[in-house]
C-alpha positions in Angstrom: 0.0 0.0 0.0 1.7 3.1 -1.3 -0.1 5.6 1.1 0.9 3.6 4.1 4.5 3.6 3.1 4.5 7.3 2.5 2.9 7.9 5.9 5.7 6.1 7.6 8.2 8.3 5.8 6.5 11.6 6.6 8.0 14.1 9.0 5.0 14.1 11.2 5.3 10.3 11.7 9.1 10.4 12.2 8.7 13.1 14.9 5.7 11.3 16.6 7.6 8.0 16.6 10.6 9.6 18.3 8.3 11.2 20.9 6.5 7.9 21.7 9.8 6.0 22.0 11.0 8.8 24.4 7.7 8.7 26.3 8.1 5.0 26.9 11.8 5.3 27.7 12.8 3.1 24.8 11.3 0.1 26.6 9.0 -2.5 25.1 5.7 -2.0 26.8 4.5 -5.5 26.2 7.6 -7.1 27.6 7.2 -4.8 30.6 3.8 -6.3 31.3 5.7 -9.6 32.0 8.5 -8.1 34.0 11.0 -8.3 31.2 13.3 -5.7 29.8 13.5 -5.3 26.0 14.6 -2.4 24.0 11.7 -0.8 22.0 12.6 -0.3 18.3 9.2 0.2 16.7 6.0 2.1 17.5 2.8 0.1 17.0 -0.7 1.3 16.2 -3.0 -0.4 18.7 -5.9 0.3 16.4 -4.4 -0.4 13.0 -3.6 2.4 10.6 -5.3 0.6 7.7 -8.6 0.5 9.6 -8.4 3.6 11.7 -6.3 6.2 9.8 -7.9 9.0 11.9 -6.0 7.6 14.9 -2.6 7.5 13.2 -1.0 10.2 15.3 -3.0 9.9 18.6 -0.5 9.2 21.4 -2.9 6.9 23.3 -3.0 4.7 20.1 0.7 4.2 19.9 2.9 1.8 21.8 6.6 1.2 21.9 7.6 -2.4 21.2 10.5 -4.6 20.5 10.4 -6.5 17.2 9.8 -9.7 19.0 6.7 -8.4 20.7 5.5 -6.4 17.8 5.3 -9.6 15.7 3.1 -11.0 18.4 0.5 -8.2 18.0 -0.8 -9.5 14.7 -0.8 -12.7 12.8 1.7 -12.0 10.0 0.0 -14.5 7.6 -3.6 -13.4 8.0 -3.0 -9.8 9.2 -5.5 -10.3 12.0 -5.0 -8.9 15.5 -3.9 -11.5 18.0 -4.9 -12.0 21.6 -2.0 -9.8 22.7 -3.1 -7.0 20.3 -6.7 -7.3 21.5 -5.5 -6.9 25.1 -4.1 -3.4 24.2 -7.3 -2.5 22.2 -9.4 -3.5 25.3 -7.1 -1.4 27.5 -7.6 1.6 25.2 -11.4 1.3 24.6 -12.1 4.3 26.9 -9.8 6.5 24.9 -11.4 5.3 21.6 -14.9 6.0 23.0 -13.8 9.5 24.1 -12.2 10.2 20.7 -15.5 9.1 18.9 -17.5 11.4 21.1 -15.3 14.3 20.4 -14.9 13.6 16.7 -17.9 11.6 15.5 -17.4 9.9 12.1 -18.9 11.8 9.2 -20.5 10.5 6.0 -18.3 11.1 3.0 -19.0 14.4 1.2 -22.0 15.3 3.4 -20.6 17.0 6.5 -23.2 15.1 8.5 -22.3 12.8 11.3 -23.4 9.2 11.0 -27.0 9.0 12.2 -27.9 12.5 10.9 -28.3 11.6 7.3 -32.0 10.8 7.5 -31.3 7.4 6.0 -33.6 4.6 7.1 -32.3 2.4 9.9 -33.7 -0.7 11.5 -34.9 1.5 14.4 -36.8 4.0 12.2 -38.0 1.7 9.5 -39.9 -1.0 11.5 -43.1 -0.3 9.7 -41.7 -1.0 6.2 
């Protein structure tokens, strides 16, 4: 995916990555959960960039990890989030909810938030 590659080369990402590694003192946060010390060399998107681009630079969605533990966050053959990855998503559910309340998703090219479009939903179309 070309857009994804260019994002990781952007100045904004390079600066954010450096800030997150400093914030976490260059320690792998997943290893730390288990009382282990590993140097963090990558910054992981808890909610994946491909599915949640709006969270790309949110500090609470970023986690310093070693390569070993980063590879345990998603199944590299299927791309699916693993149990370890879901642990961090569960831990950040509150932040995601607050983000959604502050920045509700909008419908493309409408400026309306989801639920304002007047489209029929199951709840308002029961008589159909």
